[in-house]
C-alpha positions in Angstrom: 12.4 -0.6 22.6 14.5 2.6 21.9 15.5 4.1 18.6 13.6 4.0 15.3 12.5 1.7 12.4 10.9 -1.1 12.1 11.1 -4.2 14.5 10.2 -7.5 14.2 10.0 -10.3 17.0 9.1 -14.0 16.7 6.0 -15.8 18.2 8.1 -17.4 21.0 11.2 -14.6 21.2 10.0 -11.0 22.4 13.4 -9.6 22.0 12.4 -7.2 19.2 14.8 -6.8 16.3 15.4 -3.8 14.2 15.1 -4.7 10.1 17.7 -3.5 8.0 17.7 -2.6 4.5 14.9 -0.3 5.2 14.8 3.3 6.4 15.5 3.6 10.3 15.5 7.4 10.3 13.3 10.4 8.5 10.3 8.9 7.6 6.8 9.7 9.1 4.4 6.7 8.4 5.3 3.1 7.7 2.8 0.5 6.3 3.5 -3.3 5.9 2.1 -5.5 3.5 2.5 -9.4 2.5 1.1 -11.4 -0.3 -1.1 -14.2 1.6 0.1 -17.0 -1.1 3.5 -16.1 -0.8 4.2 -15.1 2.6 7.8 -14.6 2.5 7.1 -11.6 0.2 6.7 -8.4 2.0 6.4 -4.9 1.3 7.1 -1.7 3.2 5.8 1.7 2.5 7.5 5.0 3.8 6.1 8.4 3.9 8.2 11.1 3.8 8.9 12.6 7.1 7.0 15.9 6.4 4.2 13.7 5.4 4.5 15.5 2.0 5.4 12.5 -0.5 6.5 8.9 -0.3 10.1 8.4 0.8 10.1 5.0 -0.7 8.9 1.3 -1.1 10.8 -1.5 -0.5 10.5 -5.4 -1.2 11.8 -8.6 0.4 11.4 -11.9 -0.9 12.8 -13.7 2.5 10.4 -12.2 5.0 12.2 -9.4 5.9 16.0 -10.5 6.3 16.5 -8.5 3.0 15.0 -5.4 1.4 15.4 -3.4 -2.1 13.9 -0.5 -3.2 11.3 -0.5 -6.1 10.1 2.3 -8.1 8.5 5.3 -6.4 5.2 6.2 -7.7 5.5 9.6 -6.4 8.5 10.1 -8.7 7.4 8.1 -11.7 3.7 9.3 -12.1 1.8 12.6 -12.6 -0.3 11.5 -9.1 -0.8 13.4 -5.7 0.9 11.4 -2.9 0.7 14.3 -0.4 -0.9 13.7 3.2 1.1 10.4 3.3 1.3 10.4 7.0 -2.3 10.8 7.2 -3.9 9.1 4.1 -1.8 6.0 3.4 -3.4 3.2 1.8 -0.8 0.3 0.8 -1.8 -3.5 -0.5 -0.6 -6.4 -2.0 -3.0 -9.0 -3.9 -3.3 -12.1 -1.9 -2.7 -14.4 -5.0 0.0 -12.3 -6.8 3.0 -10.8 -4.8 3.8 -8.4 -7.8 0.5 -6.8 -7.5 0.4 -3.8 -5.6 -1.8 -0.5 -4.8 -0.7 2.6 -3.0 -2.5 5.4 -2.7 -2.8 9.1 -0.6 -4.6 11.8 -1.9 -4.5 9.7 -5.1 -3.9 6.2 -6.0 -1.7 3.8 -8.3 -1.2 0.1 -9.3 1.4 -2.0 -10.1 1.1 -5.4 -12.0 5.1 -5.9 -12.0 6.1 -5.5 -8.4 6.8 -1.8 -8.0 8.7 -1.5 -11.4 6.1 0.4 -12.9 3.1 2.3 -11.6 -0.1 3.3 -13.2 -2.9 5.5 -12.1 -5.7 3.8 -10.4 -9.2 5.4 -11.8 -9.8 8.1 -9.1 -12.9 7.7 -6.9 -12.3 10.2 -4.5 -9.3 11.8 -2.9 -7.8 11.0 0.3 -7.3 7.1 0.1 -7.4 5.2 3.4 -8.1 1.3 3.3 -7.7 -1.6 1.1 -9.5 -5.0 1.4 -8.6 -7.7 -1.6 -11.2 -10.2 -2.3 -9.6 -13.9 -1.6 -7.4 -15.0 -4.5 -8.1 -12.0 -6.5 -7.0 -8.6 -7.4 -10.4 -7.0 -7.2 -10.9 -5.5 -4.0 -12.8 -3.1 -2.1 -11.6 0.5 -1.2 -12.4 3.2 1.2 -11.4 6.7 0.7 -13.2 10.3 1.8 -16.0 9.5 -0.7 -17.0 6.1 0.8 -16.5 2.6 -0.3 -15.4 1.6 -3.9 -15.2 -1.9 -5.5 -12.4 -2.2 -8.0 -12.2 -4.7 -10.7 -9.4 -5.6 -12.3 -9.3 -6.4 -16.2 -6.4 -9.1 -16.9 -6.6 -8.4 -20.7 -6.2 -4.6 -20.4 -4.5 -4.6 -17.1 -6.6 -1.8 -16.1 -9.0 -1.4 -13.1 -12.6 0.0 -13.5 -14.3 1.1 -10.2 -17.9 1.1 -8.9 -19.2 3.2 -6.4 -21.0 1.3 -3.2 -22.3 4.2 -1.7 -25.9 3.8 -2.9 -26.5 7.5 -2.8 -25.2 7.5 0.8 -22.6 10.5 1.3 -20.0 10.1 3.9 -17.0 12.1 5.0 -14.6 9.2 5.7 -14.0 5.5 6.4 -10.7 4.4 7.7 -10.8 0.7 7.8 -13.2 -1.9 7.4 -13.4 -6.1 6.8 
């Protein structure tokens, strides 16, 4: 396939088609995620082409046919999202399509589909991977400081975090399941 952008191919049709309504150029890295309980809801996160900020986040409610840009946490928080082409964490709760977590040097979460963002308690810089627990807003996150469990408090709509390193210091985790 020549050109740039994000492409989709169906299981029995291997002809890739570029998704429209999202950036097709001038971006660094793209992360896609979807909600398991409502798999028609997709999100696309794009880092800027220089890797020093978030270009934007887009949402589709129809499996990628149409997209709408949501609030950019890089512009609406005081957090640092540099190195987005290197550390790029992005996930949506498997039980709630409006519950997102995004990270780079720092991390943020949204409980309203990206309309607004709050700082995630900082466990360490350089966020790399997220794995939500089934049917939950609780998750494991890896960053340059190791692995941390994040627990969501539904009453206060905030997260708390706990290191799972048990005294073990690591440089970086890139992924895990």
